[in-house]
Structure formats: structure tokens, C-alpha cells
DRENLO-288628 format. One record per atom (N, C-alpha, C): residue in one letter; atom name; x, y, z negated. Coordinates in nm, 3 decimals, always signed. Layout:
REM DRENLO-288628
code, site, px, py, pz
A, CA, X, Y, Z
...
REM end
This chain:
REM DRENLO-288628
code, site, px, py, pz
X, N, +14.208, +13.391, -10.727
X, CA, +14.107, +13.412, -10.685
X, C, +14.043, +13.505, -10.708
X, N, +13.977, +13.611, -10.592
X, CA, +13.867, +13.691, -10.609
X, C, +13.913, +13.813, -10.612
X, N, +14.053, +13.834, -10.639
X, CA, +14.101, +13.983, -10.667
X, C, +14.074, +14.039, -10.531
X, N, +14.120, +13.996, -10.424
X, CA, +14.117, +14.078, -10.300
X, C, +13.979, +14.141, -10.258
X, N, +13.857, +14.036, -10.264
X, CA, +13.758, +14.092, -10.257
X, C, +13.706, +14.201, -10.334
X, N, +13.752, +14.193, -10.481
X, CA, +13.732, +14.278, -10.602
X, C, +13.788, +14.422, -10.567
X, N, +13.901, +14.413, -10.514
X, CA, +13.993, +14.558, -10.459
X, C, +13.898, +14.594, -10.360
X, N, +13.892, +14.534, -10.231
X, CA, +13.818, +14.610, -10.163
X, C, +13.656, +14.646, -10.171
X, N, +13.613, +14.622, -10.250
X, CA, +13.473, +14.658, -10.307
X, C, +13.480, +14.739, -10.388
X, N, +13.565, +14.788, -10.446
X, CA, +13.607, +14.930, -10.551
X, C, +13.644, +15.052, -10.460
X, N, +13.719, +14.983, -10.319
X, CA, +13.762, +15.107, -10.218
X, C, +13.655, +15.142, -10.133
X, N, +13.560, +15.043, -10.122
X, CA, +13.414, +15.086, -10.048
X, C, +13.337, +15.173, -10.124
X, N, +13.303, +15.142, -10.271
X, CA, +13.232, +15.236, -10.337
X, C, +13.336, +15.358, -10.374
X, N, +13.453, +15.375, -10.358
X, CA, +13.535, +15.501, -10.353
X, C, +13.497, +15.573, -10.242
X, N, +13.458, +15.491, -10.110
X, CA, +13.443, +15.541, -10.010
X, C, +13.279, +15.588, -9.956
X, N, +13.219, +15.591, -10.068
X, CA, +13.062, +15.615, -10.075
X, C, +12.993, +15.494, -10.050
X, N, +13.003, +15.350, -10.011
X, CA, +12.940, +15.255, -9.981
X, C, +12.857, +15.245, -10.129
X, N, +12.703, +15.213, -10.125
X, CA, +12.625, +15.169, -10.228
X, C, +12.606, +15.058, -10.237
X, N, +12.555, +14.981, -10.156
X, CA, +12.532, +14.819, -10.161
X, C, +12.668, +14.755, -10.119
X, N, +12.734, +14.732, -10.198
X, CA, +12.864, +14.655, -10.242
X, C, +12.864, +14.516, -10.376
X, N, +12.874, +14.419, -10.326
X, CA, +12.883, +14.321, -10.407
X, C, +13.000, +14.246, -10.393
X, N, +13.031, +14.174, -10.515
X, CA, +13.143, +14.062, -10.521
X, C, +13.093, +13.929, -10.540
X, N, +13.066, +13.847, -10.449
X, CA, +13.034, +13.700, -10.464
X, C, +13.091, +13.626, -10.583
X, N, +13.037, +13.576, -10.673
X, CA, +13.120, +13.539, -10.855
X, C, +13.128, +13.398, -10.754
X, N, +13.283, +13.385, -10.761
X, CA, +13.325, +13.207, -10.738
X, C, +13.372, +13.210, -10.609
X, N, +13.307, +13.339, -10.531
X, CA, +13.366, +13.350, -10.361
X, C, +13.282, +13.232, -10.293
X, N, +13.367, +13.202, -10.172
X, CA, +13.293, +13.128, -10.106
X, C, +13.316, +12.974, -10.096
X, N, +13.410, +12.910, -10.205
X, CA, +13.384, +12.801, -10.249
X, C, +13.265, +12.772, -10.333
X, N, +13.257, +12.829, -10.452
X, CA, +13.152, +12.831, -10.524
X, C, +12.997, +12.847, -10.447
X, N, +12.977, +12.937, -10.370
X, CA, +12.837, +12.976, -10.270
X, C, +12.833, +12.816, -10.177
X, N, +12.943, +12.787, -10.126
X, CA, +12.938, +12.643, -10.049
X, C, +12.941, +12.519, -10.121
X, N, +12.981, +12.523, -10.257
X, CA, +12.965, +12.375, -10.360
X, C, +12.827, +12.385, -10.414
X, N, +12.688, +12.539, -10.413
X, CA, +12.586, +12.520, -10.457
X, C, +12.517, +12.485, -10.321
X, N, +12.547, +12.457, -10.201
X, CA, +12.487, +12.406, -10.117
X, C, +12.447, +12.544, -10.037
X, N, +12.449, +12.636, -10.048
X, CA, +12.423, +12.733, -9.953
X, C, +12.494, +12.763, -9.849
X, N, +12.396, +12.813, -9.709
X, CA, +12.479, +12.797, -9.563
X, C, +12.575, +12.875, -9.575
X, N, +12.664, +12.818, -9.479
X, CA, +12.785, +12.919, -9.396
X, C, +12.794, +12.907, -9.283
X, N, +12.832, +12.998, -9.216
X, CA, +12.801, +13.000, -9.074
X, C, +12.938, +13.082, -9.016
X, N, +12.946, +13.015, -8.839
X, CA, +13.052, +13.099, -8.807
X, C, +13.049, +13.168, -8.706
X, N, +13.148, +13.263, -8.657
X, CA, +13.094, +13.362, -8.563
X, C, +12.986, +13.359, -8.474
X, N, +12.975, +13.244, -8.421
X, CA, +12.865, +13.204, -8.314
X, C, +12.718, +13.165, -8.393
X, N, +12.691, +13.193, -8.521
X, CA, +12.602, +13.128, -8.618
X, C, +12.580, +13.034, -8.607
X, N, +12.652, +12.924, -8.603
X, CA, +12.596, +12.793, -8.625
X, C, +12.663, +12.754, -8.740
X, N, +12.589, +12.676, -8.808
X, CA, +12.612, +12.644, -8.955
X, C, +12.764, +12.517, -8.959
X, N, +12.834, +12.570, -9.061
X, CA, +12.951, +12.492, -9.062
X, C, +12.948, +12.423, -9.181
X, N, +13.060, +12.310, -9.201
X, CA, +13.092, +12.220, -9.288
X, C, +13.227, +12.216, -9.322
X, N, +13.291, +12.309, -9.293
X, CA, +13.442, +12.346, -9.280
X, C, +13.449, +12.469, -9.348
X, N, +13.550, +12.484, -9.462
X, CA, +13.576, +12.589, -9.525
X, C, +13.765, +12.610, -9.512
X, N, +13.794, +12.702, -9.474
X, CA, +13.917, +12.760, -9.530
X, C, +13.983, +12.738, -9.660
X, N, +14.083, +12.660, -9.674
X, CA, +14.106, +12.635, -9.803
X, C, +14.227, +12.723, -9.853
X, N, +14.301, +12.817, -9.740
X, CA, +14.377, +12.883, -9.773
X, C, +14.521, +12.855, -9.806
X, N, +14.519, +12.776, -9.896
X, CA, +14.625, +12.685, -9.982
X, C, +14.564, +12.592, -10.014
X, N, +14.663, +12.469, -10.083
X, CA, +14.643, +12.387, -10.133
X, C, +14.608, +12.390, -10.242
X, N, +14.683, +12.462, -10.317
X, CA, +14.663, +12.494, -10.457
X, C, +14.534, +12.574, -10.471
X, N, +14.497, +12.644, -10.350
X, CA, +14.335, +12.704, -10.404
X, C, +14.246, +12.602, -10.379
X, N, +14.241, +12.476, -10.227
X, CA, +14.174, +12.440, -10.205
X, C, +14.119, +12.333, -10.298
X, N, +14.184, +12.306, -10.421
X, CA, +14.151, +12.208, -10.485
X, C, +14.024, +12.228, -10.579
X, N, +13.996, +12.402, -10.552
X, CA, +13.840, +12.440, -10.608
X, C, +13.736, +12.382, -10.512
X, N, +13.773, +12.351, -10.379
X, CA, +13.646, +12.350, -10.308
X, C, +13.633, +12.192, -10.282
X, N, +13.505, +12.156, -10.393
X, CA, +13.509, +12.034, -10.386
X, C, +13.399, +11.946, -10.313
X, N, +13.337, +12.029, -10.199
X, CA, +13.224, +11.998, -10.092
X, C, +13.286, +12.029, -9.966
X, N, +13.257, +11.956, -9.879
X, CA, +13.236, +11.993, -9.761
X, C, +13.404, +11.977, -9.739
X, N, +13.412, +11.977, -9.583
X, CA, +13.542, +11.972, -9.527
X, C, +13.657, +12.073, -9.525
X, N, +13.801, +12.052, -9.609
X, CA, +13.888, +12.171, -9.629
X, C, +13.964, +12.138, -9.484
X, N, +13.995, +12.314, -9.485
X, CA, +14.088, +12.361, -9.376
X, C, +14.201, +12.429, -9.375
X, N, +14.327, +12.388, -9.337
X, CA, +14.432, +12.503, -9.379
X, C, +14.443, +12.572, -9.264
X, N, +14.437, +12.464, -9.153
X, CA, +14.504, +12.609, -8.996
X, C, +14.434, +12.491, -8.903
X, N, +14.353, +12.579, -8.795
X, CA, +14.291, +12.505, -8.704
X, C, +14.354, +12.613, -8.566
REM end
């Protein structure tokens, strides 16, 4: 997990962007620490997409969803 965002971050830096960060632990760690997550309508959510069950096991807080 995290390799996709790391790769995209490197591409952005190579394209000239300077304020590029990779969130350590990803969205799962962010959510686990109680940080807010919002949907496209700016509503705070308690559901996090688990991608696949083998990854969702790392999401220990909130509601895991796999398809909506």
C-alpha cells in the first residue's frame, strides 16, 4: 500500500510541482488517528473504501466498504 501515491508524487515533482506530500500510512492511518474525511459534497464520512479485504484489515476504525 502507498506505492501508487508515491509514484504519482514523484511524477508531480518531475512535472514541476513543489508542494507534494505523501501521507504516511495512507487514508487508513489518517482515519484511524481520528482525522476527518469528507466526501465530494463536503460531508464528513465514517465509511472508508477498503479496496480489497486483504487491505481492509488495516482499517480498524469506521465502516469498511468495498462496493457502493
